[in-house]
Each structure stands twice: as C-alpha cells, then as structure tokens.
C-alpha positions as MATLAB code, in Angstrom:
seq = 'MITKIKTKYKAHKLQSAQKKEERQQLRSAILNAPSAFDQAVISWEAPEYVAYKKGPVWKITMVLLVAIIAILSLYYNAWSLALVVVVFAIVYKLVNLEHPRNMEIKISEIGIKVGLRKYSYGKIKAFWLIYEPPFVQTLNLRVDGEWIGDITIQLGDQDPAQVREYLISKIPEMEGKMESFSDIFVRLFKI';
ca = [
     148.177  -11.107   81.559;
     147.292   -7.731   80.012;
     150.949   -6.919   79.335;
     151.330  -10.279   77.595;
     148.321   -9.491   75.354;
     149.674   -6.003   74.627;
     153.078   -7.441   73.761;
     151.551  -10.003   71.393;
     149.356   -7.334   69.820;
     152.363   -5.038   69.218;
     154.357   -7.937   67.774;
     151.455   -8.817   65.495;
     151.143   -5.193   64.303;
     154.902   -5.011   63.670;
     154.810   -8.274   61.715;
     151.825   -7.031   59.647;
     153.614   -3.781   58.873;
     156.750   -5.664   57.792;
     154.752   -7.961   55.492;
     152.968   -4.966   53.989;
     156.317   -3.234   53.371;
     157.709   -6.386   51.723;
     154.655   -6.614   49.422;
     155.037   -2.952   48.452;
     158.737   -3.426   47.693;
     158.004   -6.525   45.612;
     155.255   -4.714   43.699;
     157.562   -1.752   43.097;
     160.335   -4.070   41.889;
     157.940   -5.806   39.490;
     156.557   -2.536   38.112;
     159.996   -0.961   37.693;
     161.724   -4.051   36.314;
     162.980   -3.509   32.776;
     160.888   -5.177   30.100;
     160.631   -5.219   26.316;
     158.444   -2.107   26.627;
     161.517   -0.214   27.851;
     163.498   -0.951   24.671;
     162.138    2.099   22.910;
     162.235    2.739   19.203;
     160.762    6.195   19.822;
     160.582    7.919   23.200;
     159.810   11.353   24.612;
     158.563   13.120   27.694;
     155.335   15.086   27.835;
     152.898   16.270   30.499;
     149.968   14.035   31.480;
     147.544   16.657   30.244;
     147.534   20.270   29.132;
     147.138   22.640   32.068;
     145.461   25.808   30.883;
     146.378   29.124   32.453;
     143.343   30.737   33.970;
     143.401   34.471   34.464;
     141.452   36.542   36.976;
     138.571   37.096   34.533;
     138.095   33.330   34.183;
     138.217   32.801   37.949;
     135.732   35.600   38.702;
     133.383   34.338   35.973;
     133.429   30.786   37.353;
     132.866   31.932   40.949;
     129.899   34.033   39.819;
     128.511   31.173   37.731;
     128.743   28.713   40.638;
     127.197   31.266   43.012;
     124.315   32.044   40.640;
     123.547   28.362   40.040;
     123.705   27.616   43.777;
     121.456   30.574   44.682;
     118.910   29.749   41.967;
     118.926   26.105   43.048;
     118.200   27.084   46.630;
     115.514   29.531   45.479;
     113.750   26.760   43.527;
     114.161   24.368   46.459;
     116.700   22.185   44.648;
     119.170   22.121   47.509;
     120.800   18.900   46.256;
     121.749   20.596   42.964;
     123.211   23.533   44.906;
     125.224   21.123   47.044;
     126.489   19.184   44.016;
     127.551   22.361   42.180;
     129.422   23.731   45.196;
     131.104   20.384   45.947;
     132.049   20.010   42.263;
     133.635   23.489   42.295;
     135.618   22.690   45.446;
     136.824   19.329   44.106;
     137.767   20.931   40.782;
     139.836   23.545   42.617;
     141.573   20.907   44.745;
     142.372   18.699   41.750;
     143.797   21.609   39.792;
     146.164   22.667   42.578;
     148.603   20.064   41.267;
     150.545   20.598   38.083;
     150.589   17.782   35.529;
     153.470   15.365   35.929;
     155.826   14.699   33.061;
     155.294   11.199   31.727;
     157.830    9.172   29.820;
     156.296    7.718   26.656;
     158.041    4.815   24.931;
     157.008    3.193   21.686;
     158.679   -0.200   21.405;
     158.487   -3.293   19.240;
     155.748   -4.839   21.395;
     153.659   -1.860   22.472;
     153.433    1.587   24.000;
     154.413    2.465   27.557;
     153.002    5.640   29.099;
     154.522    6.203   32.525;
     153.964    2.848   34.243;
     151.005    1.802   32.044;
     151.755   -0.647   29.251;
     149.592   -1.179   26.158;
     150.544   -4.056   23.887;
     149.723   -3.708   20.193;
     147.270   -6.590   20.571;
     145.122   -4.442   22.899;
     145.287   -1.314   20.754;
     142.507   -1.312   18.146;
     143.609    1.858   16.336;
     145.464    5.144   16.648;
     145.114    8.646   15.260;
     147.092   11.831   15.513;
     145.656   15.290   16.007;
     148.323   17.851   15.249;
     147.231   21.472   15.155;
     149.989   23.407   16.931;
     150.026   25.279   19.239;
     146.576   24.150   20.405;
     146.475   20.370   20.025;
     149.338   17.914   19.598;
     148.161   14.462   20.613;
     148.535   10.778   19.872;
     145.225    9.031   20.549;
     144.795    5.305   21.095;
     141.611    3.254   21.055;
     142.330    0.466   23.525;
     140.298   -2.706   23.976;
     139.383   -3.739   27.500;
     139.963   -0.356   29.135;
     137.335    1.403   31.199;
     137.997    4.515   29.157;
     138.362    3.308   25.577;
     140.323    6.254   24.161;
     143.660    7.320   25.602;
     145.156   10.704   24.780;
     148.934   11.101   24.899;
     150.528   14.525   24.534;
     153.182   14.632   21.805;
     155.145   17.516   23.283;
     158.126   18.177   21.009;
     158.002   14.755   19.346;
     157.768   14.678   15.550;
     154.267   13.335   14.697;
     155.381   12.106   11.265;
     157.947    9.804   12.863;
     155.376    8.450   15.336;
     152.795    7.893   12.570;
     155.316    6.233   10.261;
     156.264    3.708   12.925;
     152.801    3.025   14.353;
     151.146    2.546   10.966;
     153.261   -0.585   10.496;
     151.992   -1.997   13.815;
     148.343   -0.945   14.236;
     145.591    0.499   12.021;
     145.183    4.252   11.749;
     141.795    5.955   11.996;
     142.015    8.559    9.284;
     140.031   11.779    9.365;
     139.371   11.552   13.095;
     139.009   15.009   14.593;
     139.141   16.374   18.100;
     136.013   15.425   20.063;
     133.397   17.993   21.039;
     134.186   17.507   24.728;
     137.908   18.122   24.122;
     137.122   21.299   22.168;
     134.774   22.420   24.958;
     137.428   21.782   27.627;
     140.071   23.605   25.611;
     137.902   26.646   24.820;
     136.624   27.091   28.378;
     139.979   26.103   29.952;
     138.331   23.589   32.231;
];
C-alpha cells in the first residue's frame, strides 16, 4: 500500500516537473519569437547601466561611514536604523558583485526593444537625450503604465543625432530636460 502511494507520488511529481518544463519552453519560445520589434531601423548594444570603478579610498570611506552610522544608531538606542544600514550595505555589495549585462537595443517602426522588454510608441509619452561625453550618454523614455515612469537606456557608441532624428518623427521630444539630481548624486558618489 505504501509503495503504491510512493509510486503515485513520484509519478505525480515527475508529471508536474514535465508540465513546468513545457510551460517554460513555451514562454521562452514566445519571448524569443521574432516580431516587428526585431526589424530594427537603428540598433546597438550597450550595458544595462554604468558601473563605476570604486577605488580603495571609496571603499574605506563607505565602510567607515556605515560603521559610524551603525555605532551612533546603537549609542542612541536606534538599533533598527543600525540594522537597516548594515543590511543595506551588505545588499549593495552583493548586488554590485555582478557586472552589467550588455543589452541589445532596437528601434523599429513600431517601438523600442531593450533586451526582452518591448515599448510600443503608443506607450511612450516622450523621449529626451542627455549627451555629455564621457560622463553621460543616455536615451531616456517616459513610458505610460510602467511602475517606474522613466527608463534610461545607455547610448554606448551609437550616434545620438541619428537616434533623435528618427525618434522625433515617432514620439514627442522633451527639450531642455537635464540629468536628474538623483542621477548626478549617483554618478558623483559612484553609488
């Protein structure tokens, strides 16, 4: 009786695993299937984000800053702040162990594809370029219906004039838009 139950349980687990594998393959096939987004007018590869090189002075300064904040928090009986600061520092270190992946960016007749994400021109409210080499070279999109409304795409070696010339015929441009304070802060402190 027990062996029969074990056999049925193993068969059920095997069947569940096979169905899960089939769903993953189907999802992968759907995501990787060629679409009109893949018929690029302009395309390039660029990293997901700019990874700043942090020297030993930066690392020592950050360790001291985290230690001072944690010690002062404990001294003033704010142990939760000390815990949050230390956990934040650990998570930041773990996240930054990975290098940014290179993403393929394609601008097509119907929208913009960044890696596997697709943004049709109907969802994009506006775009703007920030081009101040060697510090900032980005294409920014304001997208409707996204949790994060503004998307930053690195231009890499792509000619910004060519990108602007094409996109201006498809979506409105936000002129005079500058780099945000938070982006400047992140860039200056190499966060």
